[in-house]
N, C-alpha and C positions, 0 to 999 in steps of 0.2 A: 792537236793532242786532246784527247777526251779527258774530262775531269775525273780525278781519282775518287772512287767510292770507298769509304772506310767504314769499319764498325765503330759505333759510338763509344764502346768500351775502350777502344784504343785511344780515343781522344783524352782520356784521363792521363795516359802517359805523355801524349803530345802536348797537352796544355801544361803539364808539369814542366816540360822542357822550356816553355816560355816563361813560366812563373816560379820555378823552384829549383835553384841551382845547387843547393847543398846535397840533394839526393845524388846528383851526378858526381860531385866531389867525393862524397862518402863511398858511393858504389865503386868509383874508380880506385879509391884507396884500398878498399877491401879486395877488389878484383884484380888489381895490378899484378899480384904475385901468381894469379891463375892464368893470365893471358901471356903465355910464353912468347917472348920475343916481341911483344906488341910495341914496346917503347923503342925498339931498335929497327923495326921495319920501316921501309921507305913510305913516306906519307902518301896515301892514295889521293887522287884528285877528287874534288867534290863533283858529284854528277847530278845533283838535284836540279829540277827545272821549275820555274815559276808556274804553279797551277792556274793562277788567275789569267795569265796571258793566253794559255790554251783554252780556258773556259770562256774568255771573252770572244774567241773565234768560234768555238764549237757550240756554245749555248749562251748567246748574248742575253736572252731573257733571264736566265738564272744568274748571270753575272750582274745584271741590273738589279735583281732582287737582293743579292748580297750587298751591293753598294748602297741600296736604299736602307736596308737594315743597319748597315754600319753608320750611316748618317744619323740614324735615330739613337745611337748609343751616346749617352751623356759623356761629354769630354773624351770622345773617341779619337780626336785628331790632335796630334802634338805630343812631344816628349818632354818639353821643358816648360815649367809653370812657375810663375812668380807668386810668392806667398807674402802678403802684406797685411799689416794692421797698424793703426795709428799708435805712435809712441814706440814702435818696434822697428829695428832695422830689418829690411826685407830678407827673406830666405828664398831658396829655389828647390823645386821638386823635379827630379829627372827620372824618367822611366828607362830601365835597363832591359837587356835581354841577356840571360845568363849563359853566354857562349863565348868562345875564344876566337870566333871568326874575325878576321882583320876588319871586315866592314862594320862589325859591331863594336869592337874595342876601341875604335877611333872615334872620339867624341865629335859631334858637330861643333863648328867654331863657336856658336853662341853658348853652348853648354860648357865648352872648355873654358871660355872666359869667365863664366859664373863659378865654375869649379876652382879656377886659379884664384879668384878674389875671395872665396869663402874662408872663414877662419875655422869652421867646423864642418867635417864631412861625416855623413851618416849613411850606413848601409844596413841591409837587413840584419846581419849579424857579423860581429867582428871575429867570431870564433874561426872563421875560414882562414885567418892568417896564422893560426897555430893548430895544424891538423893533428899533431901528436896529443896536445892537450884536449882537443875536441874528441878524438877517439877514446882517450882515457875517460872523459866524462860520460860518453855514451856507453862505455864498457860497464858502467855501473847500472845501466838499464839495457842490457843486450837484447831484450825482447823487441825493441824498436827496429832492430835490423835483422835479427836471426830468430828462427824458431828455437825455443829453449826446452821444448817438451819432445814428445815423439812425433810431432807433425813434421812432414817434409813437403817441399814444394810439389814434387811429383805426385804425392798422395792427394793433393787438392785438385789436380787436373782432371777434367772429364776423361774417361778412358779413351774416347775417340780422338781426343786432342793430344794425348801424351806423346805418341810417336812423332807427330809433326813438330811439337815443341822441342823434343830431344834432337831431332834432325836440324832444326833451325839454330839451336844453340851450337851444335857441332860445326855448322857452316860458319859460325862466327868465331870458331876456335875456343869455345867454352865447353869443357867436359861437363855434361849434366850433373854428374855426381859431385862436382866441386861446388855447385851452387844450390844443392838440394836442401840445405838448411837456411838459405837466404830468403827473407821475406819478399813476396812478389813485387812490391813497389821498389825495392832496391834494384832488383834485376831488370824490371821494366824500364827504370830510369837509364840503366846502362844501354840496353838494346834500342832505346829511342834515339841514341846518338848516331848520326851518319859516321861512316868509317873515317872520313876526313877530320871530323870534329874530335872523334876519339883519339886520332893520331896527334892532333894538336895538344890535347890534354896530356897524353902519354909523354909528349916531348916537353911538358912543363909550361905550356902557354896558359896564362891566367885568363879566366873569364872576365868580362868587363867589370863586374863588381869588385873582384879581388884586385884588379889593376888599379881601380880608383882608390881602394883602401891603401894599397902599397904606395901609390903616388902621394896620397895625403900624408902618410907617415914620413915619407922622404922629404916632404915640404914643411914638416913641423906643424901640420894642422892637428887640431883635436879630432880624434876618430872615435865615433860612437856607433852602437848598434841598437836596433829596435826590438829584436827578439833573439832567441837562442836556437841552436840546432835542435835541441830537444823539443822546443815548441813546434818547429816545423815538422819533424818526424812524427811527433805525437798527433798532429793534425792529420797527417797522411794515414797513420795507424788507426785513426778513429773511423775511417771509412770501412764499409763492409768488405770482408775478405773476398767474397765471390766477385765483387767489382774489380778488385785488384787482379785476381786470377784471370778474369775475362780480358782485362786490359793487357796483361802480359801475353796471353794467347794471341789476341788480335794484333798486337804490335809486332809480334814475331811473324805472323802471317803476312804482314805488309811487305816484308823483305826490303828490296831496294826502293820501293815506292815511298818509304818514310823520308828518303832524301828529298823528294819533291815537296812534301809537307813542310819540312824544315826550311828548305830554300824559300818557299812562299812566305813563311813567317818572317824570315830575314828581310825579304823584299818589302813586306808591309811595315816592318819595324823601321827600316831605313826611310820610308816615306812618312813615318809618323802616323800611319793608319792603324793604330792599335785596335780601334773599335771594329775593325773588319775581321779580326782573327776569329772570334767566336761565331759571327754570322757565317764565315767560311766553313768552320767545322760543322755547324748545323746544316748547311746546305749539302755538304758532301758526305754526311753521315746519315745512314738510314734511320728513320724514326722507329721508336718502339717504347712501350710503356716502361718496362723495367730499365732499359738503357737510359731513357730520359730521366727517370728518377735518380739513377746512379750518377748521371752527369750533373744534375742539380745538386746532389749531395757533395760532389767534388767541388763545385763552385762555392758552396756554402762553407765547407770546412777549410779549403785551401786558399780561398781568396777573400770572401766576404768577412768571415770571422777574424781572420788575420788582419784585415784592413782596420777593424775597430781597435785591435790591440796595438797596431802600429801607430795610429793617430794618438792614442792615449800616451804612448811613450814619446811621441814626437812633440807634443805640446810644450813641455818644459824646455826642450831644446829650441823650439821656435821662439819662445819668449826671450831667449838670449840674443837672437838675431844672427844674420849673416851665416846661415847654415846652407849646405848643399846636401839634400837628401836624395839618395839614389836607391830605388827599389824596382823590382820587376814591373815592367810596363803594364801588365794586366791588372795590377793593383790600382792603377790611376782611374780607370774608366767605370762608368755605371753609376746608378743611384746611390750605391754604398761603396763607391770607390774613394780613394784618398782625397781626390779633388773636392768632391761633394761633402765628404765628412769634415774636411778642414773649413769649408765654407760654413757648415752648420756650427762649427766651433767659433765662428766670428771672424774668420780671415777672408780677405779678398784674394781669390786665386784665379789667375788668368794666364792663358798661353803667352809666352814671351812675345812681345811685339804687337799684341792685340789690346783693344780697349779693356780696361778693368771692369769686371762684373762684381757688383757689390753683394756682400753676403746677406 
């Protein structure tokens, strides 16, 4: 299998799939009434294939380059991290993937043990457990989800792309007129989902983060959040509109190939190779000045800036000890990932089962 070439603008939508679950929950809630019969249709089989397996056979040199870049990513290997400081009971940081795939929602045994022992469970936002209240809060700022002036989604599309976008939406059972007032990041989040994952959500299957929150409440644990839905959507809304529009167009153009990208991310996640996700994107996406700048802006707004806010809110919780903090795995890695930021805050943070690294 030859490796898939994608447009870098589409990576904004795909990276959001790995790192921002609320867009999918919200988009699904808004869209559910528009997708006639979706919740009752027979669940389709997942058809994605692991791109790296094909890449290793078809272009071993490129595969080796991706692997080399992944090894250079700070804290790019591992999902479960111990957080310790003298005088405090240790806590744990776990990287999630915001999907309902059975391979994702089943915690590895070591993570399950730490979750079970924790007195406090922390997720990105607890608002996911009360969607009615969440939507009511967002209704007070509808511009985060919908155009509230004369702007329409179709009016923002380049004329040469509009027919292809309309056709791609119809193939997904989405009447273009029904989403014409929806902000492009909401719709892009929806169409980034493979059909099998969409069907799971339509059937009520929770993503991993929601399952952890529900299990924590059922076990009588304290449940806390690090940010709000509005925080997350505001970060997405801060990015240039043309980047979102390009992302939507290119994501729709991917068609069924998006299933391969998602399958590859799941395989990497299962292996704990989070640091390979962005090198993979960079390798299979063509370079370009504007696209590179837009991708960097996405990383800054949706990952790096939020990381600093998450750590600020996590420190008082960590001071109490015995917490299990579960956030999107892309927030763990890199020089300004949660692992490094917690080390800078004076904590010893190390992969579970490996020698401690002093701050």
